[in-house]
DOMAR-255892 format. One record per residue (C-alpha): residue in three letters; chain; z, y negated, x. Coordinates in nm, 4 decimals. Example, Ala and Ser with C-alpha at 12.3 -4.5 7.8 and 13.67 -1.06 7.14 Angstrom:
2
 residu chaine       pz       py       px
    ALA      A   0.7800   0.4500   1.2300
    SER      A   0.7140   0.1060   1.3670
This chain:
456
 residu chaine       pz       py       px
    MET      A   9.7983   0.9703  31.8508
    LYS      A   9.6690   0.6306  31.7414
    LYS      A   9.7678   0.4730  31.4149
    ILE      A   9.5073   0.2436  31.2604
    LYS      A   9.6562   0.0346  30.9847
    LYS      A   9.3374  -0.0874  30.8272
    LEU      A   9.1093   0.2131  30.8420
    PHE      A   9.0372   0.5649  30.7282
    ALA      A   9.2641   0.7493  30.4924
    PHE      A   9.0027   1.0200  30.4698
    SER      A   8.8551   1.3039  30.6656
    LEU      A   8.5630   1.1734  30.8701
    SER      A   8.3760   1.5001  30.8406
    ALA      A   8.4191   1.4811  30.4642
    ALA      A   8.2951   1.1238  30.4675
    PHE      A   7.9678   1.2135  30.6338
    ALA      A   7.9221   1.4901  30.3780
    LEU      A   7.9845   1.2322  30.1012
    THR      A   8.2705   1.4348  29.9646
    SER      A   8.5562   1.1875  29.9880
    CYS      A   8.6565   0.9584  29.7085
    GLY      A   8.9660   0.7768  29.5967
    VAL      A   9.2385   0.8992  29.3664
    HIS      A   9.1607   0.8081  29.0111
    ALA      A   9.4531   0.9255  28.8007
    THR      A   9.8282   0.9255  28.7879
    SER      A  10.0238   1.2422  28.8466
    GLU      A  10.1409   1.4709  28.5699
    ASN      A  10.4901   1.3337  28.6089
    GLU      A  10.3692   0.9825  28.5313
    SER      A  10.2820   0.8608  28.1858
    ASN      A  10.1767   0.5098  28.2649
    SER      A   9.8233   0.3905  28.3234
    ILE      A   9.4820   0.4817  28.4469
    SER      A   9.4675   0.3635  28.8028
    SER      A   9.1359   0.2250  28.9185
    ASN      A   8.8993   0.4544  29.1021
    SER      A   8.7845   0.3766  29.4500
    SER      A   8.5033   0.5870  29.5812
    SER      A   8.5255   0.3676  29.8865
    LEU      A   8.5454   0.5755  30.2020
    VAL      A   8.7713   0.3221  30.3703
    ASP      A   9.1239   0.2319  30.2603
    ALA      A   9.2065  -0.1242  30.3538
    SER      A   9.5817  -0.1201  30.3895
    THR      A   9.7496   0.2174  30.3713
    ALA      A   9.5643   0.4405  30.6130
    SER      A   9.7243   0.5911  30.9181
    LEU      A   9.5223   0.8024  31.1544
    SER      A   9.8366   0.9632  31.2845
    GLU      A   9.8937   1.1188  30.9463
    THR      A   9.7215   1.4197  30.7984
    ASN      A   9.4362   1.3182  30.5706
    SER      A   9.5418   1.3391  30.2087
    THR      A   9.5102   1.1621  29.8811
    SER      A   9.7950   1.0784  29.6487
    ASP      A   9.9475   1.3843  29.4891
    ILE      A   9.8020   1.4807  29.1571
    SER      A   9.9691   1.7651  28.9759
    THR      A   9.7046   1.9955  28.8355
    PRO      A   9.7148   2.3189  28.6408
    THR      A   9.7831   2.6172  28.8611
    SER      A   9.4993   2.8236  28.7168
    ASP      A   9.1987   2.8628  28.9444
    VAL      A   8.8522   2.7468  28.8504
    THR      A   8.6944   3.0384  28.6719
    SER      A   8.3562   3.1841  28.7486
    ALA      A   8.0594   3.0212  28.5763
    SER      A   8.0975   3.0419  28.1992
    THR      A   7.8527   2.9838  27.9220
    THR      A   7.8999   2.6962  27.6829
    SER      A   7.9806   2.9368  27.4044
    ASP      A   8.2553   3.0927  27.6180
    ILE      A   8.4091   2.7514  27.6759
    LEU      A   8.3875   2.6466  27.3154
    SER      A   8.5642   2.9622  27.2098
    SER      A   8.8530   2.9149  27.4533
    GLU      A   9.2064   2.9031  27.3226
    THR      A   9.3346   2.5804  27.1783
    SER      A   9.6563   2.4148  27.2859
    SER      A   9.9726   2.5892  27.1809
    GLU      A  10.0873   2.2497  27.0587
    SER      A   9.8120   2.2399  26.7990
    GLU      A   9.9094   2.3820  26.4628
    THR      A   9.5589   2.3832  26.3137
    GLU      A   9.2322   2.5311  26.4281
    VAL      A   9.0348   2.2920  26.6499
    GLU      A   8.6764   2.2048  26.5610
    TYR      A   8.4812   2.1690  26.8850
    ILE      A   8.1793   1.9460  26.9293
    SER      A   7.8326   2.0988  26.9561
    ALA      A   7.6904   1.7823  27.1158
    TRP      A   7.8209   1.4545  27.2546
    SER      A   7.8220   1.1658  27.0080
    ASP      A   7.5308   0.9201  27.0175
    GLU      A   7.7648   0.6514  27.1554
    THR      A   7.8857   0.8769  27.4360
    GLN      A   7.5317   0.9833  27.5244
    SER      A   7.4330   0.6173  27.5379
    ASP      A   7.7230   0.5390  27.7723
    PHE      A   7.6280   0.8334  27.9941
    THR      A   7.2740   0.6994  28.0247
    ASN      A   7.3712   0.3356  28.0786
    ILE      A   7.6670   0.3895  28.3130
    LEU      A   7.5967   0.7187  28.4928
    GLY      A   7.2203   0.7353  28.4713
    GLU      A   7.2349   1.0914  28.3383
    GLN      A   7.4065   1.3080  28.0773
    LEU      A   7.7234   1.5024  28.1562
    PRO      A   7.7433   1.8698  28.0551
    LEU      A   7.9049   1.9395  27.7211
    ALA      A   8.2834   1.9661  27.7480
    PRO      A   8.5261   2.1728  27.5364
    VAL      A   8.6571   1.8779  27.3347
    SER      A   8.7201   1.8414  26.9645
    VAL      A   8.5261   1.6357  26.7141
    ASP      A   8.8189   1.3911  26.7312
    TYR      A   8.7868   1.3175  27.1044
    PHE      A   8.8392   0.9603  27.2245
    GLU      A   8.5812   0.7820  27.4425
    ASP      A   8.5803   0.4366  27.5978
    ASN      A   8.4467   0.2649  27.9084
    PHE      A   8.6097   0.0109  28.1353
    GLU      A   8.5555  -0.1808  28.4585
    ASP      A   8.7896  -0.0939  28.7448
    ASP      A   8.9275  -0.3080  29.0292
    ASN      A   8.6072  -0.2573  29.2277
    LYS      A   8.3995  -0.3758  28.9299
    ILE      A   8.2585  -0.0264  28.8766
    GLN      A   8.2052   0.0857  28.5167
    ASN      A   8.3957   0.4027  28.4209
    ILE      A   8.3711   0.6337  28.1203
    TRP      A   8.6970   0.7774  27.9900
    ILE      A   8.7040   1.0741  27.7516
    SER      A   9.0377   1.2039  27.6277
    ASP      A   9.1434   1.4739  27.3809
    ASP      A   9.5013   1.5767  27.3027
    TYR      A   9.3976   1.8508  27.0558
    VAL      A   9.2405   2.1058  27.2912
    GLY      A   9.5105   2.1646  27.5489
    ASP      A   9.4403   2.2276  27.9162
    GLN      A   9.0643   2.2677  27.9628
    VAL      A   9.0478   2.1629  28.3298
    SER      A   8.9425   2.4977  28.4762
    ASN      A   8.6901   2.5579  28.1970
    TYR      A   8.5141   2.2273  28.2427
    ALA      A   8.5339   2.2520  28.6215
    ALA      A   8.3349   2.5746  28.5976
    THR      A   8.0786   2.4047  28.3748
    LEU      A   8.0395   2.1179  28.6214
    VAL      A   7.9816   2.3598  28.9090
    GLU      A   7.7274   2.5472  28.6945
    ASN      A   7.5430   2.2218  28.6492
    GLY      A   7.5141   2.1303  29.0158
    PHE      A   7.8395   1.9433  29.0813
    THR      A   8.0355   2.0053  29.4011
    LYS      A   8.4130   2.0116  29.4238
    SER      A   8.5560   1.7353  29.6416
    GLU      A   8.7244   1.8591  29.9595
    SER      A   8.9766   1.5760  29.9527
    ASN      A   9.0670   1.5741  29.5828
    THR      A   9.0576   1.8967  29.3855
    ASN      A   9.0345   1.7094  29.0550
    ILE      A   8.7040   1.5420  29.1414
    TYR      A   8.3498   1.6798  29.1308
    TYR      A   8.0403   1.4933  29.2443
    LYS      A   7.6615   1.5143  29.2362
    GLN      A   7.3836   1.2916  29.3650
    ASN      A   7.1594   1.1828  29.0794
    SER      A   6.7918   1.0932  29.0669
    ASP      A   6.8397   0.7296  29.1748
    ASN      A   7.0358   0.8353  29.4873
    TYR      A   7.3690   0.7276  29.3476
    ILE      A   7.6608   0.9690  29.3357
    VAL      A   7.8105   1.0609  28.9984
    TYR      A   8.1812   1.1442  29.0165
    VAL      A   8.3699   1.3318  28.7452
    GLN      A   8.7465   1.3679  28.7466
    VAL      A   8.9073   1.6235  28.5152
    THR      A   9.2813   1.6287  28.4568
    TYR      A   9.5411   1.7384  28.2078
    ASN      A   9.8072   1.4703  28.2112
    ALA      A   9.9703   1.1930  28.0145
    PHE      A   9.7789   0.8736  28.0846
    VAL      A   9.9167   0.6751  27.7947
    GLY      A  10.2096   0.7600  27.5721
    GLU      A  10.4093   1.0821  27.5805
    ASP      A  10.1457   1.3412  27.4826
    TYR      A   9.9503   1.5327  27.7420
    ALA      A   9.5745   1.5290  27.7001
    PHE      A   9.2614   1.6726  27.8549
    ASN      A   9.0943   1.3801  28.0321
    ILE      A   8.7514   1.3234  28.1837
    ILE      A   8.6795   1.0092  28.3840
    ALA      A   8.3285   0.9600  28.5214
    TRP      A   8.1680   0.6875  28.7282
    LYS      A   7.8683   0.6241  28.9476
    ASP      A   7.8880   0.4694  29.2906
    LYS      A   7.6598   0.4105  29.5824
    GLY      A   7.9203   0.5354  29.8298
    VAL      A   7.8258   0.4394  30.1838
    ASP      A   7.4950   0.2959  30.2986
    TYR      A   7.3180   0.4941  30.5684
    TYR      A   7.1073   0.3402  30.8470
    THR      A   6.9192   0.4646  31.1521
    SER      A   6.9655   0.1314  31.3302
    PHE      A   7.2565  -0.1119  31.3447
    PRO      A   7.2762  -0.2885  31.0017
    THR      A   7.2447  -0.6441  31.1341
    GLU      A   7.1137  -0.7825  30.8039
    LYS      A   7.4106  -0.6400  30.6116
    VAL      A   7.6506  -0.7958  30.8629
    GLU      A   7.4752  -1.1326  30.8329
    GLU      A   7.4878  -1.1046  30.4543
    TYR      A   7.8630  -1.0479  30.4676
    LEU      A   7.9209  -1.3312  30.7155
    GLY      A   7.6891  -1.5621  30.5210
    SER      A   7.5292  -1.6716  30.8454
    THR      A   7.2934  -1.5572  31.1187
    GLU      A   7.4978  -1.7470  31.3772
    ASN      A   7.7664  -1.5738  31.5810
    CYS      A   7.6543  -1.2428  31.4381
    VAL      A   7.8345  -0.9326  31.5526
    ILE      A   7.6831  -0.7606  31.8548
    ALA      A   7.5252  -0.4243  31.7782
    TYR      A   7.6616  -0.1045  31.9278
    GLU      A   7.4538   0.1979  32.0242
    ALA      A   7.4479   0.5109  31.8060
    ASP      A   7.2062   0.7518  31.6422
    THR      A   7.3207   0.6839  31.2854
    TYR      A   7.5321   0.4186  31.1139
    TYR      A   7.7373   0.4228  30.7940
    TYR      A   7.8144   0.0846  30.6368
    GLN      A   8.0969   0.0169  30.3920
    TYR      A   8.2167  -0.3030  30.2232
    VAL      A   8.5932  -0.2889  30.1714
    THR      A   8.7472  -0.4801  29.8818
    SER      A   9.0899  -0.5975  29.9895
    ASP      A   9.2706  -0.9233  30.0453
    PRO      A   9.1023  -1.0372  30.2588
    ASN      A   8.7910  -0.8214  30.2395
    TYR      A   8.6040  -0.6851  30.5406
    ILE      A   8.3181  -0.4533  30.6337
    SER      A   8.3301  -0.1347  30.8358
    ILE      A   8.0536   0.0421  31.0269
    PHE      A   8.1095   0.3884  31.1706
    SER      A   7.8991   0.6425  31.3553
    PRO      A   7.9342   0.9994  31.4845
    VAL      A   7.9630   0.9968  31.8622
    SER      A   7.6741   1.1480  32.0599
    ASP      A   7.5907   1.1650  32.4308
    ASP      A   7.4157   0.8267  32.4092
    SER      A   7.6782   0.6586  32.1902
    GLU      A   7.8714   0.3460  32.2668
    THR      A   8.2162   0.3817  32.4210
    GLU      A   8.5100   0.1485  32.3756
    GLU      A   8.4694   0.0195  32.7316
    SER      A   8.0938  -0.0364  32.7117
    TYR      A   8.1209  -0.2237  32.3825
    LYS      A   8.4072  -0.4332  32.5163
    SER      A   8.1848  -0.5279  32.8115
    LYS      A   7.9093  -0.6415  32.5742
    LEU      A   8.1513  -0.8649  32.3858
    LEU      A   8.2948  -1.0178  32.7028
    ALA      A   7.9433  -1.0905  32.8294
    ALA      A   7.8795  -1.2809  32.5048
    ASN      A   8.1967  -1.4901  32.5523
    TRP      A   8.4059  -1.3078  32.2956
    THR      A   8.7832  -1.3012  32.3513
    VAL      A   8.9198  -0.9454  32.3746
    ASP      A   9.2772  -0.8384  32.3026
    GLU      A   9.4044  -0.4835  32.3595
    SER      A   9.7745  -0.5550  32.3017
    ASN      A   9.7693  -0.3980  31.9539
    TYR      A   9.5500  -0.1022  32.0465
    ASP      A   9.7858   0.1598  31.9033
    THR      A   9.7913  -0.0253  31.5723
    VAL      A   9.4416  -0.1647  31.5111
    GLY      A   9.2338  -0.0667  31.8141
    ILE      A   9.0691  -0.3276  32.0378
    GLU      A   9.0469  -0.6707  31.8768
    ALA      A   8.7938  -0.9423  31.9613
    LYS      A   8.7009  -1.2906  31.8362
    ASP      A   8.3796  -1.4839  31.8861
    GLU      A   8.3802  -1.8020  32.0944
    ASN      A   8.3818  -2.0233  31.7818
    ASN      A   8.6808  -1.8354  31.6386
    THR      A   8.4987  -1.7638  31.3115
    VAL      A   8.4505  -1.3855  31.3310
    GLU      A   8.6960  -1.1112  31.4251
    VAL      A   8.6197  -0.7463  31.4976
    TRP      A   8.8341  -0.4457  31.5786
    PHE      A   8.6969  -0.1186  31.7084
    TYR      A   8.7961   0.2200  31.8481
    VAL      A   8.6794   0.5781  31.8871
    TYR      A   8.8640   0.8429  31.6882
    SER      A   8.7794   1.2012  31.5971
    ASP      A   8.4357   1.1735  31.7613
    THR      A   8.3567   0.8640  31.5554
    PHE      A   8.2955   0.5077  31.6733
    VAL      A   8.4457   0.2642  31.4224
    LEU      A   8.3784  -0.1100  31.4068
    SER      A   8.5284  -0.3393  31.1439
    VAL      A   8.4323  -0.7023  31.0880
    GLN      A   8.6169  -0.9834  30.9161
    THR      A   8.5703  -1.3567  30.8873
    ILE      A   8.8562  -1.5687  31.0231
    ALA      A   9.0176  -1.7988  30.7713
    LYS      A   8.9357  -2.1617  30.8347
    ASP      A   9.2101  -2.4206  30.8738
    ILE      A   9.1661  -2.6294  30.5595
    THR      A   9.4852  -2.8331  30.5864
    ASN      A   9.2949  -3.1611  30.6170
    ASN      A   9.0105  -3.0757  30.3794
    VAL      A   8.9600  -3.2425  30.0432
    LYS      A   9.0790  -3.0134  29.7650
    ILE      A   8.9990  -3.0600  29.3971
    ASP      A   9.2286  -2.8855  29.1492
    ILE      A   9.0984  -2.8098  28.8011
    THR      A   9.3776  -2.7288  28.5549
    ALA      A   9.4086  -2.6288  28.1914
    ASP      A   9.4665  -2.9953  28.1021
    ASP      A   9.1037  -3.0604  28.1925
    PHE      A   8.9885  -2.8565  27.8902
    SER      A   9.0435  -2.8799  27.5162
    SER      A   9.2444  -2.6218  27.3215
    ASP      A   8.9285  -2.4898  27.1500
    TYR      A   8.6078  -2.3499  27.2909
    SER      A   8.3325  -2.6110  27.2675
    ASP      A   7.9857  -2.5202  27.1422
    TYR      A   7.8252  -2.7813  27.3662
    GLU      A   7.8177  -2.8583  27.7357
    THR      A   8.0676  -3.1110  27.8656
    THR      A   8.0315  -3.3137  28.1863
    LYS      A   8.3355  -3.4342  28.3759
    THR      A   8.4099  -3.6022  28.7090
    LYS      A   8.7175  -3.5212  28.9123
    GLY      A   8.7685  -3.6717  29.2543
    ASN      A   8.4283  -3.6841  29.4207
    MET      A   8.2898  -3.3896  29.2215
    THR      A   8.0977  -3.3997  28.8927
    TYR      A   8.0734  -3.0753  28.7010
    LEU      A   7.9515  -2.9360  28.3688
    TYR      A   8.1157  -2.6612  28.1644
    LYS      A   8.0901  -2.4713  27.8376
    ASN      A   8.2940  -2.1985  27.6624
    ILE      A   8.6085  -2.2685  27.8633
    HIS      A   8.9301  -2.3809  27.7003
    ASP      A   9.3021  -2.4336  27.7475
    SER      A   9.4856  -2.1166  27.6429
    ASP      A   9.8168  -2.1576  27.8273
    GLY      A   9.5889  -2.1685  28.1295
    ILE      A   9.2136  -2.1738  28.1840
    GLN      A   9.0199  -1.9147  27.9848
    PHE      A   8.6506  -1.8297  28.0310
    LYS      A   8.4881  -1.6736  27.7247
    ASN      A   8.3427  -1.3253  27.7801
    SER      A   7.9710  -1.2479  27.8027
    ASP      A   7.9502  -1.0903  27.4565
    LYS      A   8.0614  -1.4168  27.2990
    GLY      A   7.8647  -1.6525  27.5256
    SER      A   7.9911  -1.6525  27.8835
    GLY      A   8.2157  -1.9361  27.9944
    TYR      A   8.0605  -2.1202  28.2884
    LEU      A   8.1154  -2.4220  28.5137
    TYR      A   7.8934  -2.5717  28.7849
    ASN      A   7.8614  -2.8966  28.9786
    THR      A   7.5741  -3.1244  28.8811
    ILE      A   7.5612  -3.3530  29.1853
    ALA      A   7.5118  -3.2070  29.5327
    LEU      A   7.8228  -3.1949  29.7499
    GLU      A   7.6699  -3.3155  30.0756
    ASP      A   7.9337  -3.1681  30.3059
    GLY      A   7.9327  -2.8481  30.1002
    VAL      A   8.1953  -2.6362  29.9259
    TYR      A   8.4022  -2.4206  30.1591
    SER      A   8.5966  -2.2100  29.9089
    ILE      A   8.6884  -2.1652  29.5435
    THR      A   9.0229  -2.0079  29.4522
    PHE      A   9.1411  -1.8949  29.1090
    ASN      A   9.5204  -1.9116  29.0981
    GLU      A   9.7581  -1.6874  28.9017
    VAL      A   9.4841  -1.4710  28.7546
    ASP      A   9.6026  -1.2801  28.4479
    GLN      A   9.6383  -0.9085  28.5203
    ALA      A   9.5904  -0.6444  28.2524
    SER      A   9.9153  -0.4807  28.1509
    GLU      A  10.0025  -0.1281  28.2562
    GLY      A   9.7892   0.1148  28.0615
    ASN      A   9.5259  -0.1485  27.9809
    GLU      A   9.3546  -0.1883  28.3168
    GLN      A   9.0168  -0.1254  28.1566
    TYR      A   9.0454  -0.4648  27.9880
    GLN      A   9.0818  -0.6617  28.3126
    GLY      A   8.8646  -0.9742  28.3214
    TYR      A   8.6642  -1.0742  28.6288
    ILE      A   8.4874  -1.3918  28.7368
    THR      A   8.1616  -1.4326  28.9309
    VAL      A   8.0810  -1.7121  29.1785
    TYR      A   7.7340  -1.8081  29.3043
    ALA      A   7.6304  -2.0442  29.5843
    SER      A   7.2932  -2.2195  29.5924
    ASP      A   7.1029  -2.5277  29.7093
    THR      A   6.9938  -2.6227  29.3560
    ILE      A   7.1865  -2.7003  29.0382
    ASN      A   7.3088  -2.3777  28.8752
    GLY      A   7.0685  -2.1925  29.1043
    LYS      A   7.2696  -1.8696  29.1311
    GLN      A   7.0941  -1.7839  29.4575
    THR      A   7.3728  -1.6004  29.6373
    LYS      A   7.6455  -1.3996  29.4679
    ILE      A   7.9698  -1.4445  29.6612
    ILE      A   8.2046  -1.1492  29.7051
    GLY      A   8.5662  -1.2510  29.6585
    SER      A   8.9115  -1.1008  29.6829
    LEU      A   9.0783  -0.9415  29.3797
    GLY      A   9.4332  -0.9618  29.2491
    THR      A   9.6503  -1.2436  29.1207
    THR      A   9.4644  -1.4834  29.3523
    ASN      A   9.0835  -1.4626  29.3695
    THR      A   8.9301  -1.6492  29.6646
    PHE      A   8.5564  -1.6877  29.7239
    ILE      A   8.4296  -1.8279  30.0556
    LEU      A   8.1069  -2.0267  30.0148
    GLU      A   8.1077  -2.1864  30.3649
    ASP      A   7.8854  -2.4907  30.2970
    ALA      A   7.7048  -2.4525  29.9628
    LYS      A   7.5795  -2.7765  29.8085
    TYR      A   7.6031  -2.6284  29.4601
    PHE      A   7.8183  -2.3574  29.3026
    THR      A   7.8236  -2.1774  28.9683
    ILE      A   8.1287  -2.0080  28.8178
    VAL      A   8.0548  -1.7734  28.5269
    ASN      A   8.2232  -1.4924  28.3380
    GLU      A   7.9619  -1.2149  28.3296
    GLY      A   8.2129  -0.9517  28.2183
    LYS      A   8.2901  -0.8081  27.8774
    TYR      A   8.6496  -0.9424  27.8725
    SER      A   8.7831  -1.2967  27.8978
    PHE      A   8.8979  -1.4248  28.2361
    ASN      A   9.2213  -1.6231  28.2593
    CYS      A   9.3863  -1.8164  28.5424
    SER      A   9.6315  -2.1035  28.5759
    SER      A   9.4063  -2.3332  28.7811
    ILE      A   9.0998  -2.3499  29.0052
    SER      A   9.1192  -2.4968  29.3572
    ILE      A   8.7898  -2.6089  29.5103
    VAL      A   8.8044  -2.6878  29.8832
    LEU      A   8.5282  -2.9058  30.0249
    ASN      A   8.4180  -2.9316  30.3840
    THR      A   8.4829  -3.3045  30.3517
    LEU      A   8.7875  -3.4077  30.5529
    ILE      A   9.0632  -3.6281  30.4160
    THR      A   9.0333  -3.9802  30.5568
    ALA      A   9.3270  -4.2059  30.6301
    ASP      A   9.3681  -4.5029  30.3961
């Protein structure tokens, strides 16, 4: 059986039913951090189609989900044996929690059997999706009780992760709720609820050419469409990122051989030497776009990725912490470095470059004179990572490309991790801004221009 390194750690049938989602919590035997959720249906680096579909192990209480219970039944359930005093349960969510439900999920969650002392916070995960976290170490194991309440209120239990329940809300997004009884932080076990909203996969009745062009940033050398009745589109955040399009096979569907013939007719180069690992690979005649495709489990799968450009001889401008003062400035500062003039505000030297968060007046930087050859890429080096257990405080940066000063016309999707790279291709202007609620820190910023280095 084929092994596909880059694709599908999920059941395809579950994917089409919108029941798959990523693991969101650590196991009971771990007491470290909240791992980021990923409702993405495609896993970029760990999948193996030769393996049985499964998510990471999560130890859950052995009790089965009970039949539908009334709220009063849940609120009168037994408290944790660890608690020495009688628990006072809530009769309604707090105003702050209700506000977060509305703003982040788009709807209210059913009342849970938590105490008046429950903890609630929200955070942004690695995929830049806002999450709500509710935790209570006074009420003991309430997983089965709240699971029953969720089912009563229209949620469906995930087939791939028994801790997760989901429901499509009024704006066609999917609300996910994960309920666990484990030790996220510290030594004490707690009843935990983590909820988030995600679009999941995009569904199309024709090949999503516009989405592919949007990802590639160009209408040239666009990927050739394949034939199918329906198409599911997914952007995959990885390093580097890529997009995946997959379709159930029908009598009129594309085959591997017929699609290969289309690519060859369009002067693409085809390579089948790594078929058992990644499927059939192909590159366009300009060597700017790479695809890999295969048919598995009655599903045609096509993935698309841009090919990294050789920038060895390109002009690179490095912005370091030394280019900023030790204090945030309340005014805009203009500076020229190399052949680039830029303006910045709310950025300072803090043992590295720090962009102020949006609540305090977002740090931003943009060029003020057009770069005629264009900017190819912007890379943030040695990005500070939130410590274990504090992932919700991770800072993120946003990059825009435009043809006017600070135009913010096109938001660029970049890679995440200790190195964040954003490919702009040939933008005349760029804008870097911290739109998040936490500061963003890196050691330096490398801006690669399309201008080539000339010999002296």
